[in-house]
N, C-alpha and C positions, 0 to 999 in steps of 0.2 A: 183944486186940481182938478183939470177939465179932460173929457173922457179921450179918446183915440179911437181912431177905429178900427175896424177887427185886422181889415191885413195890413195895417200900419205896425199892431203890432206884433206881427209871427211875420213880418217881413220889411218891415222898416229899416232906414239907413243905420240905426245903429247896432244890428246884427254884425255889420262890417266891422268894427270895433275890436281893437287889440286890449281893450281896460276888460278889467276880471267879472265875471258875472257872478261866477259859484263856485266856490270854497264848499270842500267837503273833504275830510277823512286828510287834511295837509295838501290835495292836491289846488290848486288854482284853474278855473275854466275861463279863457277869454267869452267876451260873445261872439267872435267870431270861430271860435274852435266849439263851443255848443253848436253853430248855425250846421258847421259842417260835418258832424257827427249825426244831425239832425238830417241833412240831406243823404245821408250816406243810409242808415235808417229808410229812408221815404224809397230811395231804390232799388229796396229788398221787397217795399208790400206791393203785392198785387195790384195794376191799376184799376182794375174793376172790384177792390173792397169798399164795403160797405160798413160794415165795423170792425171795429181792429183790436181786440186784446195783447198789453203789450205785459209783461212781467220782467224785470229785470232787477240787477245786482246790485245798482248802485242809483241812490236818490238822483243824481244829476241822468242814469238811460231812465228812467221814467220822464225826467221835465223834455228830455232832444227827444224822445218819443212823441211824446204830445203834439213837438213843433210839428214833429216831423208830419202828422194824424193829422192834423188843424191845414199843416200847408197843402196837404192833398184833398183837403174839403173833406173827409172822412170823421166820423167817430171815434173818438178815445177811449177806452176801459180800460183799467186799474186790474192787472189781478197779479192783488199783495200773497198769493199761498190760502187766503183764509176765506175764501168764497165754493162751497163748497157747488158738487156737480148739478144739484137743484137750479142753485142761485149762478150760476155762470149760464144754467139752462136760458134763465130770465132775459139775460141779454140780449141771446142770437147769434153773438160776434161770428160770423166768418174768416175771421183768419186770423191770428195766434202768432206775437212778435216775443222774440227771446233776447233781449239784450244782455248782455255778457256783463260782468264789475269790472273790465277793463275795457271803456266803448269804443277804445280800438281796434277790439277783435271782432271776430265774426257774427255777423248780425245772424240769426235765423228765426226762419217765419216758415210758416204753415196752417195750409185754406183745410179746414174744415169742415164749409161748408158752401154750397153755393149762396153768393151775394145775394141778397134780396133789393127788388129795383129800391129806386130813389124812396119814393115819398110809399110804396106800400106798406110800408111797416112804422120806420119813422118820418115826421116832417120836413122841409128845411131847415137849416139854421141851429138844430142839433149837434153838443160841439162835443157830450162826453155823459157818459152814464155813471153816476156817483148810489154807492150803498148806506143807506142809514146802518145808523150803529148799533140796532139791534136791541136798545135800550128798552123800548115798551114793547118788544114784542119782534117779530121774525126781521127780521134784516130785509129793506126793500128795495129795489132798482128805481134810481129816478132821473131822469133824462132833466140834463142842463142845456141850457140852451147857451150859443156867441153873446146875445144882445144880456142872456142872466149873466154873466161872465165880466162884461162890458160895468153894465153899470153896477158892480158890487166894485171892480178893480176906479169907478172913479167917482165914488161915494166921498166927498170930505168930512163925513164924519167918520172914517175912519182915520184918520191922514192922524200925525203924532205934530206936536214940535221937535223933531227929531237933530237931536246930536249929532249923529252921523248921516251918513246915507248907504247904511245895509242893515240887511234887518235878518235876524236869525231865523232860522227854519228848525221849525224841532216836529212841525205833524207831518205823518204819514201818507203816501200819495193816495190811496185810499178813503180818506175822506179831507171832508169839504174845507178843516184850515189851510187844506195844500195851497188853495186858492189864493188867501189871504197871503199867508209864508211865502210862495214864491212867483206867479203872478203877476199879485200889485206892487208885489217889489218891483218887475221888473218891466212893467207898465212905466213906473217912477223911476225909472233908470238906474237904479239903485242894484247892491250887490247881495245875494242870496249864499247865507252863510250856514254853513247846517252844523247844528251840533250834535256833538256824542251823543247816544241815550243814556238815559235814566241807571242803566244797569250797564254804561262801558266808562264814560268820563267823564262826570258831574265838572271836577275840580279842573278840566279844561277848557268849560263856561267864561269866567271872565277874561283869559287871556287872549284870545276870541276875541270878546268884547269889547277889549281892547285895543287890541293888534286895528280892529275895520271899524272900528268905532261905531258899533252898536247900539243903533238906535230905539230896535223894540226887537218883543219876542210877545211869540205867544203860545202860551202852555195850558193844556187844561187843570179845571181848577182840583182836582182829584191829584195830580202831579205836583202844582204849584204847594197844596198843603202838605206833603212825602215830605218835598223838599224846603220848607218850610219848618217842619218838626227835626228832618237828617241831617242839614246842609244850608243853611241859609246864604254861608259863605258865597254860592255856585252863583247867587241871583244880583249879586250886587250891582255890579258893572252895567244893565240895564235901564235906563231910563222911564221907557214905560213896559210892562209889562202886562198884557194883555190876556185875559182866562176866559173858559166859558167851557161846556158841555158837562159838564154838570154841578151843581148850585154851588154859587160862591160862597163860603162857607165866614159866617163871623168871626172864626178866629184867626182867622190868614190875616185882618186888619193888626189885632194886637199880638200877635207872632212875628210878625212884620215890622211893626214898632220897636218889638222886642228887642230882633235882631240889629235894627240899624239903617235898616235898608235905606236907602233914598230915593230911590224911584218911586212911580206913580201906577195905580192900579186899575183897570178898567176892566170891565166884567162887561163880556159880552152874552147873548142872547140868539139865539137863530134855527133853527131845525133845518135839516138840509132840504129838506122840499125848499127852500126859499133861497139856497145856493151858499149862504153862511152864514153873517148875522143879520137880523134886523135891528136888533136894539141897541141901547150903551149906554154904560152909569160910569162914572169916574169917582171911584173908590173914594172918601174922606176919613179920617181916625175918627171923627163921630158918627161913623158906621160899624161901630165895633158893639155896638150897645140893641143892634137889631137887626131883620134877616137885611142882608143886602139888595138891592130893587135890582131887576134887569135895565129900568131907567125908562130913556124913552126913544121911537123908533127912530132912523136913521135917516137922513134926506130922502135915499131915495123910495122910505119903505112910507106906507100910510097903513096904520092900525085899526080893527072894528075891534068895539070889545063888546062878546054878545050876551047878554045878562041871562043869569039861570035861575027859572023856577025856582029849585030843591034849594038854591044855595045865593041868598039875594043881595049876599056881601064879596057874590066872587062872581066873574067875568072869564066866559070861555076867549081866547087871544084868535082872532084869527088877521094872517098879514095880506096887503095889499102889496104889488108896484111890478114894478122893473124885474126885481129878484127874485120872484116868485118862477120854480120849474115850471117846465111844459107837462109834465105827470110822472107816471106810475107804466114802468116796463117788465111785460110779462111774456112771456113765449116769444119774447125778441119784437113786441112789436109796443104803441104806444097806448098805453090799456085806459087807464084812470086821466084825464086832463084835470089841471087842480085851476078852475076856472067860475067867479059867481054866476048867478044869471045871464049877469049881462054879457057875460061871455069876457072878462076884464078877467086877468089875474088874478088869484086868490086862495085861500091856502087855510083850511080852519085845524090848528096846531093841537087840539085838545088840554093844551098847559090852562090850569087855572092862575088867573093874575088877581090882584084887589088894587085900589086908585090909594096911593099915600097923598097924605096932604099937600107934599111936593107936587103932584101931576107925576111922577116917576112911578112907572107900573113895580108890583111886588110880586114871582113868582108863588105861589101857594103851593100846587102841583099840578095831578095828572086826573084826567078822569078815568080813566084808566088804570091809576096806580091805589085804589081802595080795593080793601081786602076784608076779608067777611070773616071772623073770629070768632066761636060760640054764636053765630046769629046777626053779632054786632057789626057793621061797618066802621072800616076806619082806613083814616089815611095815614098812607105810609111817611106820604113828605109832611106832616104835620108832624106826627111822630117824631120824623129824623129831625125837624128843627126846634121841637122842645127839649129832645137829649142833648142838642148842640148848647146848651142856656146850662148845663151841668156842669162846674168848674173839673176841668182833669180830662174831659172829652174832646178829641178832636173832627170824631168823623164815625158818621151813622148810616145803616143801609137798613133800613126791614123789606124784610120778603119772608117769602111762604109756597111751600113745597109742599104739596101730598096734607093738607089742611096744618100742617105744620110751619108755628109762624117765629120767623129768627129775628129777633135785633143784632145784628153783627154792631157792634161799637169797637172805637181805633182810642185809645186812650193818650195825651199829650207828650209829649217828651218818652215815645218810645217805652214805655213802664212793661217789658216783658216780664215783669216779676210780678205780675198785676193780673192774679186769674183770677179775681173775687170782684164780682161788683161790688159797688157801696151802695149804702141803703139809698143816697140821694138817685142815681140812677135808678135803680131798683122801682124806688117810688115814683118817680116820675113816668117808665114804660108801666108796671101796675097798676097809672090813674086811666091807663087806656083800656087793659085788660091782661088779668094775672093769668091768662092763658098764652102770652108769650114770653117766648122765652128770649134770654140776653148773653149771649156768647164774647168775650174781648179777644178781642183778635188782633195780632200787631200792626193789620195793614188791611188795606181793599185794592186787592187783585185787579188790575190794569189790562183793559184791551188795549191793542194796537196803538189805536186813539186816542188814549187817554179815560178813555168810559171806562165807572167796575164793570168787571167778568161777576154776573152776576152765577151763573153758573159752579164757579170755580171759588168763588166764596162758600157759597151754600155746601159743598162738597167738606169744604171746614169744617161746619155741624155735620156731616154723617161721617166722618172720621173723628170723630171726638165723643159721638155721642154713644 
C-alpha cells in the first residue's frame, strides 16, 4: 500500500462519497455525512485555537471532531473522562469542544485559556497528543505528528490478506490502537465497524462480522484471553485477530485451537511513544509450547538492541524511524524529545528482550518491573511467565504495594469454586520467594484501553485479607 499525503487523507475526494464509512450502534454514516459533521464542528472552533480538547458521546463524534481539528491545522486531544486535572494541565488545551451522542445536535465549545503562539510550545506538524496507559507508572502525554501517523497508516507490515474491505473497531479514542482501528482503515478506503463493548453485547460480533465482511479486529491481549475463556464463539467471524497491549499468553494458542477458531492471530508490540506498533509476529500452532515472540520490526521501524552489563543474555530494545513520536508534553509544551545523539527519531523502550534462534525478539520484562522481596530482586515478568506454564492457569500478574507482594492468578475455565492454589502453583511462586502471597481471582480488571488495572486488582487483595 502506498502512502497518501496528509491533505488527501483529511480533504480528499472520497469525503464526497455516499458509501458507508462508519457503523456504530446500528447506524451507518457515509463519508459525506461524516465530513459534513466535521465541518459543523469546525465552524464552532475559534480560528485562533491551537490545542483543542474534545469530549464526545460516541466514537463517530470523536472521529468527526479529529477530522475537523485537523482540517483547521490544529492539535487534537481526546477527553474521555479518564484524565485527572493534572494530566489535563500537561496538555495545555486552550479550547474544549463537546460533541453529543447525536452528532446532529448542538455542538458546544469553551475557550478556557489564551492560545499559545504556534511555535512557542509545539513545533509545526504535531497532530495530536496521546496519553500512555500508565501501566509502567504515571500516564505521560505524547506528541504525535502527522508524519508519525502517515508512516503508521502506510506500513505494509500491518496489512492483511483481508476477506472484506471493512475493519472492526474496539479501541477507545484515547488509546493508540485508535490510529489502527479507524484511521488506517480510512486511508485504505474501507469501512469502520464499531463493536459493542465486552460488557455490552459481544454476541452481536459474529453477525456484524458476517454482515460487513470484516477482515480484521484488534483486541487487547487481556480482552482476547477473557473472550477465549468465556465466549470463544464471538471470535469466529474474524479472519485476522491482532492483539497487543499486554504479553500474548501461550494459553491463547491452545484455547483457540480447542475452540476451533479458524482465524489467524498476530501479536503486535509497540509503545505509545512510537505511535502504535513497532513489531509483528504471526502466531502459529507450534507457539503453544513457549513464550510468544514479539517478532521483527515493521517495515518503517529500525531496532537497536542495547546490551546490558548485568544481564548479558538480555538487551534493552530501542526503536527508531518515522513512527517514533516527537516527545513528551508537559505544562502545555513539548519538553522531552525522542532523538538520538545524531538528531534522528529514537526511543528507548525500557523493555528487555532476547533473540530467538529464528531471529524473532522475545519480550522478557521491563527494567522497571523488578521488585525487591526480603532483599532479593525478582523480575515480575519472569515469574508471571513461569506461572503461566502451570496447568490450569490462564493469567498472572505480580504486584507489590507497601512491601506486600502478591501474585494474582486467574484459572482456566473460570473456576470460581477454586479458592485454594494448587501445590504446583505454590511451588512455582515459592521458588522465587516464600514471602510472595498467592491470590486466585476470577479475572484481571481492565482499564479502558484493555490493559490491566493494577490499582483495582490490588484492591481485591486489600478487601479479602
